[in-house]
C-alpha positions as CSV (number, residue, x, y, z in Angstrom):
1,M,17.8,-3.0,-45.1
2,K,21.7,-3.4,-44.8
3,K,23.0,0.1,-44.0
4,I,26.5,0.6,-45.1
5,L,30.2,3.1,-44.9
6,S,29.3,6.2,-45.8
7,L,32.4,6.7,-47.9
8,V,31.5,3.4,-49.9
9,L,28.0,4.6,-50.5
10,A,29.0,8.1,-51.7
11,A,31.4,6.5,-54.3
12,A,29.0,3.8,-55.3
13,M,26.1,6.2,-55.7
14,T,28.4,8.7,-57.8
15,L,28.9,6.0,-60.5
16,G,24.9,5.5,-60.1
17,M,24.4,8.9,-60.8
18,C,27.0,9.3,-63.7
19,G,25.1,6.3,-65.4
20,C,28.1,4.3,-65.3
21,G,26.6,1.8,-62.9
22,E,28.7,-0.9,-61.2
23,N,29.0,-3.4,-64.3
24,A,28.6,-1.2,-67.5
25,G,30.8,-2.9,-70.3
26,S,29.9,-4.1,-73.2
27,P,27.5,-7.6,-73.0
28,A,29.4,-10.6,-73.8
29,Q,27.6,-13.4,-75.9
30,P,26.5,-16.2,-73.4
31,A,28.2,-18.5,-71.7
32,D,26.5,-21.6,-73.4
33,G,27.0,-19.8,-76.7
34,G,23.1,-20.1,-76.9
35,Q,20.2,-17.2,-78.2
36,S,22.0,-13.9,-77.7
37,A,20.3,-11.9,-75.0
38,V,18.5,-9.8,-77.1
39,E,16.7,-12.5,-78.5
40,K,16.0,-14.3,-75.7
41,Y,15.0,-11.4,-73.4
42,G,14.6,-8.4,-75.5
43,S,17.4,-6.7,-74.5
44,D,21.1,-7.4,-73.0
45,T,20.9,-4.7,-70.4
46,L,19.4,-5.0,-66.4
47,K,18.9,-1.7,-64.2
48,L,19.5,-2.9,-60.7
49,F,18.3,-0.6,-57.7
50,N,20.0,-1.9,-54.7
51,W,21.4,-1.1,-51.2
52,G,25.2,-0.6,-51.5
53,E,27.5,-3.4,-50.7
54,Y,24.5,-5.5,-50.9
55,I,25.3,-8.5,-53.1
56,G,28.1,-10.7,-53.6
57,E,31.3,-9.5,-54.9
58,E,31.1,-12.3,-57.7
59,T,27.9,-12.5,-58.5
60,I,27.0,-9.7,-60.8
61,P,30.1,-10.6,-62.9
62,N,29.0,-14.2,-63.0
63,F,25.4,-13.2,-63.9
64,E,27.1,-10.9,-67.1
65,K,29.6,-13.7,-67.9
66,E,26.4,-16.5,-68.1
67,Y,23.7,-14.4,-69.8
68,G,25.7,-12.7,-72.1
69,V,24.2,-9.2,-70.3
70,K,25.8,-6.4,-68.8
71,V,24.0,-4.8,-65.1
72,I,24.2,-1.5,-64.3
73,S,23.9,-0.7,-60.6
74,D,22.7,2.3,-58.8
75,Y,22.8,2.4,-54.9
76,F,19.7,3.7,-52.0
77,D,20.4,4.2,-48.8
78,S,16.8,4.4,-47.4
79,N,13.6,2.9,-48.8
80,E,12.3,6.1,-48.6
81,M,15.0,7.7,-51.0
82,M,14.5,4.6,-53.3
83,Y,10.6,5.5,-53.2
84,T,11.2,8.8,-53.8
85,K,13.3,7.8,-57.2
86,L,10.7,5.9,-58.4
87,L,7.9,8.5,-57.6
88,A,10.0,10.7,-60.0
89,G,9.8,8.2,-62.9
90,E,13.2,6.5,-62.7
91,S,12.9,3.2,-64.5
92,Y,14.3,0.0,-63.1
93,D,14.2,-3.6,-63.6
94,V,14.8,-5.1,-60.2
95,I,14.7,-3.4,-56.6
96,V,15.4,-4.8,-53.7
97,P,12.8,-2.6,-50.9
98,S,12.0,-4.1,-47.4
99,D,9.1,-5.6,-46.2
100,Y,7.1,-2.2,-45.3
101,M,7.6,-0.5,-48.0
102,I,7.1,-3.6,-50.3
103,E,3.6,-3.5,-49.0
104,R,3.6,0.5,-49.7
105,L,4.4,-0.4,-53.3
106,I,1.8,-3.0,-54.0
107,S,-0.8,-1.1,-52.2
108,E,-0.1,1.7,-54.6
109,D,0.2,-0.9,-57.8
110,M,3.6,0.5,-58.4
111,L,4.6,-3.0,-59.3
112,Q,4.5,-6.0,-61.9
113,P,3.7,-9.7,-60.5
114,I,6.0,-12.1,-60.8
115,D,5.6,-15.1,-63.0
116,K,6.7,-17.8,-60.9
117,S,6.7,-20.2,-63.9
118,L,10.2,-17.8,-64.7
119,I,11.7,-18.2,-61.5
120,P,11.6,-22.2,-60.7
121,N,14.4,-21.7,-57.9
122,M,11.7,-20.2,-55.4
123,E,11.6,-23.7,-54.4
124,N,14.8,-23.0,-52.8
125,L,13.7,-20.7,-50.5
126,C,13.4,-21.1,-46.5
127,D,10.1,-22.4,-45.5
128,S,9.8,-19.0,-43.7
129,L,10.1,-17.2,-46.2
130,K,7.5,-18.1,-48.5
131,N,4.1,-16.1,-47.9
132,R,4.9,-13.0,-45.9
133,E,2.7,-10.5,-44.5
134,Y,3.6,-7.8,-46.5
135,D,3.0,-10.3,-50.0
136,P,0.9,-13.4,-48.2
137,D,1.0,-15.1,-51.6
138,S,4.3,-14.1,-52.9
139,T,2.5,-12.2,-55.8
140,Y,5.4,-9.6,-56.2
141,S,8.3,-10.4,-54.3
142,V,11.1,-12.7,-54.0
143,P,12.7,-12.7,-51.0
144,Y,16.4,-11.6,-50.9
145,F,17.9,-11.4,-47.4
146,W,16.4,-11.6,-43.9
147,G,17.6,-10.8,-40.6
148,S,16.8,-9.3,-37.1
149,V,17.9,-6.3,-34.7
150,G,19.2,-7.6,-31.6
151,L,21.8,-6.5,-28.8
152,V,25.6,-7.0,-29.0
153,F,27.3,-6.9,-25.9
154,N,31.1,-7.8,-24.7
155,K,31.1,-11.1,-22.9
156,N,33.8,-9.8,-20.7
157,N,31.6,-7.1,-19.4
158,V,27.9,-8.3,-19.2
159,D,26.5,-11.4,-18.6
160,R,24.2,-13.0,-20.8
161,A,22.2,-14.2,-18.1
162,E,21.5,-11.0,-17.3
163,I,20.2,-9.7,-20.3
164,E,18.2,-12.7,-20.8
165,K,16.6,-11.5,-17.5
166,K,16.7,-7.8,-18.1
167,G,16.0,-7.2,-21.5
168,Y,16.1,-4.1,-23.4
169,E,16.2,-2.7,-19.8
170,I,19.6,-3.2,-19.8
171,L,19.7,0.1,-21.4
172,R,18.5,1.7,-19.0
173,D,20.9,0.0,-16.5
174,E,22.8,2.8,-15.1
175,K,25.8,0.4,-14.2
176,Y,26.4,0.8,-18.1
177,K,26.1,4.6,-18.4
178,G,28.6,6.2,-20.9
179,N,28.9,2.1,-22.4
180,I,26.1,1.6,-24.8
181,Y,25.3,2.6,-28.4
182,I,21.7,3.2,-29.8
183,Y,21.2,3.1,-33.5
184,D,20.3,6.3,-35.1
185,S,17.0,5.4,-36.4
186,E,13.3,6.1,-34.6
187,R,12.5,3.3,-36.3
188,D,14.8,0.6,-34.8
189,A,14.9,2.9,-31.4
190,F,11.0,3.2,-31.5
191,M,10.8,-0.5,-31.9
192,V,13.5,-1.2,-28.8
193,A,11.3,0.9,-26.5
194,F,7.8,-0.6,-27.9
195,K,9.0,-4.0,-27.1
196,A,10.3,-3.1,-23.9
197,L,7.3,-2.0,-22.8
198,G,5.4,-5.0,-24.3
199,Y,3.6,-3.0,-27.1
200,S,3.6,-3.6,-30.8
201,M,6.3,-2.0,-32.6
202,N,3.2,-1.0,-35.1
203,T,0.8,0.5,-32.4
204,E,-0.7,3.7,-33.2
205,N,-2.2,4.4,-29.5
206,E,-1.2,7.6,-28.4
207,D,-0.6,6.8,-24.7
208,E,2.0,3.9,-25.8
209,I,3.8,5.9,-28.3
210,N,4.4,8.4,-25.9
211,E,5.4,6.0,-23.0
212,A,7.8,5.2,-25.6
213,F,9.0,8.6,-26.0
214,D,9.6,8.8,-22.6
215,W,11.5,5.4,-22.4
216,L,14.0,6.7,-25.0
217,K,14.0,10.1,-23.5
218,S,14.8,8.3,-19.9
219,V,17.7,6.4,-21.6
220,N,18.7,9.4,-23.2
221,D,18.9,11.6,-20.0
222,T,20.7,9.3,-18.0
223,M,23.0,6.7,-19.7
224,E,25.1,8.8,-22.0
225,P,24.6,6.9,-25.0
226,A,26.2,6.9,-28.5
227,Y,24.0,7.6,-31.6
228,V,25.8,5.8,-34.3
229,T,25.0,4.1,-38.0
230,D,27.8,2.3,-39.7
231,E,30.4,3.2,-37.1
232,V,29.1,0.7,-34.8
233,I,30.6,-2.0,-36.8
234,D,33.9,-1.2,-36.2
235,A,33.6,0.2,-32.6
236,M,32.3,-3.1,-31.3
237,V,34.8,-4.7,-33.0
238,N,37.2,-2.5,-31.1
239,E,35.6,-3.0,-27.4
240,N,35.1,0.6,-27.7
241,K,31.6,0.2,-25.7
242,D,29.8,-2.6,-23.7
243,I,26.6,-3.0,-25.8
244,A,25.2,-1.9,-28.8
245,V,21.7,-2.4,-30.8
246,V,22.5,-3.9,-33.8
247,Y,21.3,-5.4,-37.2
248,S,22.0,-9.1,-37.2
249,G,24.5,-9.0,-40.9
250,D,26.5,-6.7,-39.0
251,A,26.9,-8.6,-35.7
252,A,27.8,-11.6,-37.4
253,Y,30.2,-10.0,-38.8
254,I,31.1,-8.2,-35.5
255,L,31.0,-11.9,-34.0
256,N,33.1,-13.2,-36.2
257,E,36.0,-10.6,-36.0
258,N,35.8,-10.7,-32.1
259,E,35.3,-14.1,-29.7
260,N,34.4,-11.7,-27.0
261,M,31.2,-10.3,-28.4
262,D,28.1,-12.0,-28.2
263,F,24.4,-11.1,-29.7
264,I,20.9,-11.9,-28.2
265,M,17.6,-11.1,-29.5
266,P,15.8,-10.2,-26.3
267,N,12.7,-12.0,-25.0
268,E,10.6,-9.0,-25.3
269,G,10.6,-9.8,-29.1
270,T,12.3,-7.9,-31.8
271,N,11.7,-6.9,-35.7
272,I,12.5,-10.0,-38.5
273,W,12.7,-8.3,-41.3
274,S,13.0,-9.1,-45.2
275,D,13.9,-7.2,-48.2
276,A,13.2,-8.9,-51.6
277,M,13.4,-8.4,-55.2
278,V,10.7,-6.9,-57.1
279,I,9.6,-5.3,-60.6
280,P,8.6,-2.0,-60.9
281,K,5.6,-1.5,-63.1
282,N,7.5,0.7,-65.4
283,A,10.5,-2.0,-66.0
284,E,12.0,-1.9,-69.0
285,N,13.2,-5.6,-69.2
286,P,11.1,-7.8,-67.2
287,K,12.2,-11.1,-68.8
288,L,15.8,-10.3,-67.6
289,A,14.7,-9.6,-64.2
290,H,13.2,-12.6,-63.8
291,E,16.3,-14.2,-65.2
292,F,18.2,-12.4,-62.6
293,M,15.8,-13.4,-59.6
294,N,15.7,-16.8,-60.5
295,Y,19.7,-16.5,-60.7
296,I,20.2,-14.6,-57.3
297,L,18.6,-18.0,-55.8
298,T,20.9,-20.3,-57.2
299,H,23.1,-21.7,-54.8
300,D,26.1,-20.5,-55.9
301,A,24.7,-16.7,-55.9
302,S,22.9,-17.1,-52.9
303,Y,26.3,-18.1,-51.3
304,D,28.2,-15.3,-52.4
305,N,25.8,-12.9,-51.4
306,S,25.3,-14.3,-47.9
307,I,29.4,-14.8,-47.1
308,T,29.9,-11.2,-48.6
309,V,27.3,-9.3,-46.9
310,G,26.6,-11.5,-43.8
311,Y,23.3,-11.4,-43.7
312,S,20.8,-14.4,-43.7
313,S,20.8,-16.4,-47.3
314,S,16.9,-17.2,-48.2
315,N,18.3,-19.9,-49.9
316,K,17.6,-22.9,-47.3
317,E,20.8,-24.8,-48.2
318,V,23.0,-21.9,-48.2
319,L,21.8,-20.7,-44.6
320,D,22.1,-24.6,-43.1
321,E,25.7,-24.8,-44.9
322,L,27.0,-21.5,-44.0
323,S,25.0,-22.2,-40.1
324,G,26.7,-25.7,-40.0
325,E,29.8,-27.4,-38.3
326,D,32.1,-26.3,-41.4
327,G,30.6,-22.8,-42.2
328,E,31.6,-19.5,-41.9
329,F,28.8,-18.6,-39.5
330,Y,28.9,-21.8,-37.2
331,G,28.0,-21.1,-33.8
332,N,27.7,-17.7,-34.4
333,A,24.3,-16.3,-33.0
334,A,23.4,-13.3,-35.3
335,Y,23.6,-15.1,-38.4
336,I,20.0,-17.0,-38.2
337,P,16.9,-14.9,-37.2
338,R,14.6,-16.6,-34.8
339,E,11.7,-18.1,-36.1
340,G,8.1,-18.2,-35.0
341,Y,8.2,-16.3,-31.9
342,E,5.0,-14.6,-31.2
343,K,6.4,-11.7,-29.9
344,D,8.8,-10.4,-32.9
345,E,6.7,-8.6,-35.6
346,I,7.4,-6.8,-38.8
347,F,6.9,-3.3,-40.0
348,H,4.0,-2.6,-41.3
349,D,3.8,0.7,-43.7
350,N,2.4,3.5,-41.9
351,E,3.2,7.1,-42.9
352,V,1.4,8.8,-40.1
353,L,3.5,6.6,-37.9
354,K,6.4,6.9,-39.2
355,K,6.5,10.8,-39.3
356,K,5.4,11.0,-35.5
357,L,7.9,9.2,-34.4
358,S,10.4,11.0,-36.2
359,E,9.4,14.3,-34.7
360,L,9.9,12.7,-31.3
361,W,13.2,11.2,-32.3
362,I,14.3,14.7,-33.0
363,K,13.2,15.8,-29.3
364,V,14.6,12.3,-27.6
365,K,17.9,13.3,-28.8
366,A,17.8,17.5,-28.5
367,T,19.6,17.0,-24.9
368,N,22.2,15.0,-25.9
């Protein structure tokens, strides 16, 4: 789910494709001086397929040092790109897809069940991340990050009470014409439109889909929105516009960098997403994969991940610590996703709907 700066991603993907990976040096002996990784796991190399810039600065080096292994990292910039590589036969030990893609991978029998006895740190998870809709019994996945989508706004130019009253309709208020950013993603843009109209973001109703198209078209035709991806982060830090549709982790960073910025999840509901670690059916080193997933759920690794990336930790203690009075994200409205709100949803896997929205999204932007 994390979206990254294109230059960083390009460099990272180049490393991954040349076989170098992020950390492809020779493995060291385990820190405890015990069995070698080959003796314990049958291999000393883990292949990780993850979003770019989606892991702590010290997480992989510390894992390599502690377990005497090397991690080869490859990167993807969309769930669909990751899925295509798996279909082509690429083998990874751990991948980190989003909820709806995990749902598809399960339905197509592309994942190995998790041996929970090898991941005791699952007890560290936030209660709300256990048994999610896409994997009800946590049979195949171990939560990694979670977050939401909402509106970042400049408190000096936009009254919070106004957004609380209007919700997503603020994006059609001509008072802010030329001063809004919309994320260039059919999935996220249509989520906003569906919620603004009171519909499920997983609707298959043709009339509702067409209404959402008309809603987005009216935004495009009257509001002069700027369609953006990662550049929205620096743009909002620099106060280039007043309102932006933003992922919560990016929003958390924006709020920490500029005290004039605030974040809200409108009352009409939003997408509460989660990304999780899974083991593909063709993974070569499932034992080491389990060790890595268990390690990610430790306090130190989870803390490093969250404070580096900005998304909500799946580790309850870390989530509480970082959002607590002395935490990096104390008072940050974007850091903790909303829990238990009936109008919030997750995306479900629906290729027909996705294709339809993709076609309509091109039409929405045609006159921009």
